[in-house]
C-alpha positions in Angstrom: 129.6 95.2 263.0 127.8 97.9 265.3 124.4 97.5 266.5 121.6 98.5 264.3 119.9 102.1 264.9 116.9 102.2 267.1 113.7 101.4 265.0 110.4 102.3 266.2 107.1 102.3 264.1 104.1 104.4 265.1 100.7 104.4 263.7 97.1 104.3 265.0 95.4 100.9 264.3 93.0 101.3 261.4 90.8 99.2 259.3 91.1 98.7 255.5 88.2 101.0 255.0 89.9 103.7 256.9 93.1 103.4 255.1 91.0 103.9 251.7 90.9 107.5 252.1 93.0 110.7 253.3 94.7 113.8 251.8 97.0 116.6 252.3 99.5 119.1 251.0 102.5 121.8 251.1 105.2 122.9 253.4 107.7 125.4 255.1 111.3 126.3 256.7 114.7 124.7 256.1 118.1 123.9 257.6 121.3 125.6 256.4 122.4 122.5 254.5 119.5 122.6 252.0 120.0 126.3 251.1 122.8 125.4 248.8 120.9 122.6 247.0 117.5 124.4 245.9 118.6 125.7 242.5 116.5 123.3 240.3 119.7 122.2 238.4 121.1 120.9 241.5 118.0 119.2 242.8 119.4 115.4 242.4 117.6 113.0 244.3 120.7 112.2 246.3 121.5 115.5 247.3 117.8 116.0 248.4 117.6 113.2 250.4 121.1 113.6 252.0 120.3 116.8 253.4 117.2 115.8 255.2 118.8 112.5 256.4 122.2 114.0 257.7 122.9 113.7 261.3 121.9 116.2 263.9 124.0 119.4 264.3 125.6 120.3 267.5 123.1 123.1 268.1 120.2 120.6 267.4 121.7 118.1 269.8 121.8 120.6 272.5 118.4 122.0 271.8 115.6 121.2 274.3 113.4 118.1 273.5 109.9 117.0 274.5 109.1 113.3 273.5 106.2 113.1 271.2 103.5 110.1 271.7 102.7 109.7 268.0 99.9 107.1 269.2 98.0 109.9 270.9 95.9 111.5 267.9 96.1 115.1 269.5 100.1 114.9 269.8 100.1 113.1 266.2 98.2 115.8 264.5 100.2 118.8 266.2 103.5 117.2 265.0 102.0 116.6 261.5 101.2 120.5 261.3 104.6 121.5 262.6 106.2 119.1 259.9 104.0 120.1 256.9 103.6 123.8 257.8 104.1 126.0 260.9 102.2 126.1 264.2 102.4 129.9 264.0 99.1 131.0 262.4 100.8 134.3 261.1 103.4 132.4 259.3 103.2 131.2 255.6 104.8 128.1 254.4 106.1 127.7 251.0 107.3 124.6 249.0 108.4 123.2 246.1 107.9 120.0 244.1 109.4 118.7 240.6 109.4 115.3 238.7 107.8 113.9 235.9 104.2 112.6 234.7 103.8 109.0 233.3 100.9 107.6 231.3 99.8 104.0 232.1 97.7 102.7 229.2 97.9 98.7 229.3 99.1 96.2 231.6 101.3 94.6 229.1 103.3 97.8 228.6 105.6 99.8 230.7 104.6 103.3 231.7 105.3 106.1 229.2 107.1 109.3 230.3 104.9 112.1 229.0 106.2 115.4 230.5 107.8 117.0 233.4 106.4 118.9 236.0 107.5 121.7 238.5 105.1 123.3 241.3 105.1 125.6 244.0 102.5 125.9 247.1 102.1 128.2 250.0 99.9 127.5 253.2 99.1 128.8 256.4 97.6 126.9 259.4 95.1 128.3 262.2 94.8 126.1 265.3 91.0 126.0 266.7 89.8 125.9 270.1 88.7 122.3 269.7 92.4 121.1 268.8 91.4 121.0 265.0 93.5 123.1 262.6 92.4 125.0 259.5 94.8 124.7 256.7 94.5 127.6 253.9 96.4 126.4 251.0 97.0 127.5 247.4 99.0 125.7 244.7 100.4 125.9 241.0 102.4 123.7 238.7 103.6 124.0 235.3 104.4 121.0 232.9 107.7 120.9 230.9 109.1 119.3 227.9 111.1 115.9 228.8 114.0 116.8 226.3 114.2 120.8 226.9 113.0 121.3 230.2 110.9 124.2 228.9 107.3 125.2 230.0 104.8 123.9 227.8 102.3 125.7 225.9 101.2 122.9 223.7 101.9 119.2 223.9 101.4 116.5 221.3 99.7 113.6 222.7 101.5 110.4 221.8 98.5 108.4 221.9 96.3 110.4 219.7 98.8 112.4 218.0 96.7 115.5 218.5 98.2 118.8 219.5 96.7 120.0 222.7 96.9 123.3 224.8 98.4 122.7 228.1 96.7 123.9 231.1 98.9 124.7 234.2 97.5 123.7 237.5 96.3 126.9 239.2 94.3 126.2 242.4 93.6 129.3 244.1 91.8 127.8 247.0 92.5 124.2 248.5 91.4 124.6 252.1 90.9 121.7 254.7 90.3 121.1 258.2 92.5 118.5 260.1 90.6 117.2 263.2 90.6 114.5 265.8 87.3 112.5 265.4 85.7 109.9 267.7 85.4 107.8 264.4 88.5 107.8 262.6 91.2 109.4 265.1 92.9 111.9 263.0 90.9 112.8 260.0 90.5 115.6 257.4 87.4 117.4 256.3 87.6 119.0 252.7 85.8 119.9 249.7 86.5 117.8 246.7 84.9 119.4 243.6 81.8 120.4 245.5 81.8 117.2 247.7 82.3 118.0 251.3 84.0 114.8 252.9 85.3 113.7 256.2 88.0 111.1 255.4 90.3 109.1 257.6 93.8 110.5 257.9 96.0 107.7 259.6 99.5 109.2 260.1 102.3 106.8 259.5 105.2 107.7 261.8 108.5 105.7 261.8 111.6 106.6 263.6 115.2 105.3 262.7 117.8 106.7 265.0 117.7 110.7 264.7 115.6 110.3 261.3 111.7 110.7 261.3 109.6 109.3 258.6 106.1 110.6 257.8 103.6 108.9 255.4 100.3 110.4 254.6 98.0 109.1 252.1 94.7 109.9 250.4 92.6 107.3 248.3 89.3 108.6 247.4 86.8 108.9 244.5 84.0 111.4 244.0 81.8 112.7 241.1 83.3 114.0 238.1 82.2 117.6 237.2 83.2 117.0 233.5 80.1 114.9 232.9 80.8 112.5 229.9 77.6 113.4 227.9 78.7 117.1 228.0 82.5 116.7 227.9 83.0 113.8 225.5 86.5 114.6 224.7 87.7 115.9 228.0 85.9 113.6 230.7 87.6 110.6 231.9 84.2 109.3 233.0 81.6 109.7 235.7 83.8 109.1 238.6 87.3 110.6 239.6 89.4 108.3 241.4 92.6 109.7 242.8 95.4 108.5 245.2 98.0 110.8 246.7 101.0 109.8 248.8 103.2 112.2 250.7 106.5 110.8 252.2 108.5 113.2 254.2 111.8 112.7 256.0 112.8 115.2 259.0 115.0 115.4 262.0 113.2 113.9 265.2 115.2 116.4 267.4 113.8 119.4 265.6 110.1 118.1 265.4 110.5 117.7 269.5 112.2 120.9 270.0 109.3 123.2 271.9 111.4 126.3 271.0 110.6 126.3 267.3 107.0 126.2 265.6 108.1 124.4 262.4 110.4 121.4 261.3 112.3 121.0 257.9 111.6 118.0 255.7 112.3 116.8 252.3 110.3 113.9 250.7 108.3 112.7 247.7 104.8 113.2 246.4 103.2 110.5 244.2 99.8 110.8 242.5 97.8 108.4 240.6 94.7 109.9 238.8 92.8 110.1 235.6 93.7 111.7 232.4 93.7 115.5 232.5 90.9 117.1 230.5 93.2 119.2 228.3 94.8 115.8 227.0 91.6 115.1 225.2 91.9 111.4 226.1 88.1 111.0 226.8 87.4 107.7 228.6 90.3 105.9 227.1 91.7 103.2 229.2 94.6 104.2 231.8 95.7 106.7 234.1 98.5 109.2 234.9 101.3 108.7 237.6 102.9 111.6 239.1 106.3 111.2 240.6 108.0 114.0 242.2 110.4 115.3 244.9 109.1 117.7 247.5 110.7 120.1 250.1 110.1 122.9 252.4 111.3 126.5 251.7 112.1 129.7 253.7 110.8 131.8 251.1 110.1 131.8 247.4 113.5 133.5 246.7 115.0 129.9 247.3 113.3 128.9 243.8 115.4 128.9 240.9 115.3 132.4 239.1 113.9 130.8 236.1 110.7 129.3 238.0 110.3 132.2 240.1 110.2 134.6 237.0 107.7 132.2 235.4 105.5 132.5 238.3 105.8 136.0 238.5 104.7 136.5 234.7 101.8 134.2 234.7 100.4 133.7 238.3 102.0 136.3 240.5 99.1 136.0 243.1 100.1 132.4 244.0 102.9 133.5 246.3 100.6 134.1 249.3 98.2 131.6 251.1 94.6 132.1 250.7 93.0 134.8 253.2 91.0 133.8 256.1 87.6 134.9 254.3 88.0 131.9 251.8 87.0 129.5 254.6 84.0 127.5 253.7 84.2 128.5 249.9 84.6 125.8 247.4 88.0 124.3 246.6 89.8 124.4 243.2 91.3 121.3 241.3 92.5 120.7 237.7 89.0 119.5 236.8 86.9 122.3 238.5 89.1 124.8 237.1 88.9 123.4 233.8 85.0 123.4 233.8 85.1 127.0 234.9 87.5 128.4 232.1 86.6 126.2 229.0 84.0 125.2 227.0 83.3 121.7 225.9 85.0 120.3 222.6 82.7 119.0 220.1 82.8 115.1 219.8 85.1 113.6 217.2 83.3 112.4 214.0 
């Protein structure tokens, strides 16, 4: 047997409290091997990961490289920006994600597949004079039927048997500031449904030969805008607790190449959160589990024609990142958007 590939693990030392919160989203750019895969029908897990894990090409091997000290918060944060977006502030970075949503109601029962999900996002990053970065992000997602793959307008809740109007994710502004703080090292400042929070953002990096693995998580809780007394059918309770995990696989040589401002990736996005308000679950026990693949794109033209046409028909303004003047405005979420666009349903008798 040959010797095992070189394996290094890089992450700043963090306490349990610091690991209890963090965040982030969305992507850009792609290698030639990915371009033949991005029709939705061909987005099998094996194909997705095989592309990003392939060995470096001859051109990548010959490209200049500047090693990154992942234990240095400034270098680590810059590498993360290059991976999830683009260091060029004039470039907008699109991305795709897709998978399934499961319901978890009882500890003595398995998770129940409820629907599929397919989403798109676009972001732009501006570096500030203090080495922080402003992230301007916009995101959408449509829910799909598990059997047919068709985009859902209505959905029969398997727990209540009630037919519900499906509300797609359409968050016009999801901006954030990524910083190096004396208290946390890498951190993120972000508005969560009207609650401005500075949250630790420990960036977990692992290298395995030519491969680079990135892990970024947010675990947080904040007051629910849907007050149970005002939204008895839609509110999951007084507090929203959310966990999001973003795992990316990239080519280390590409990230270390000083001649390019962005690095390609493929990976997974996992989310655990409360029932969505349009599901009309109220404060029933349980939560939702999102399991998806995600990947950077060169442009929205890499989306499947079916998905792109659906966006063009329903949310055409989501093909661009939020403009600079949105900085400092309140962010959107599935919960705040629901409050803005809907009236409370009367309680069940």
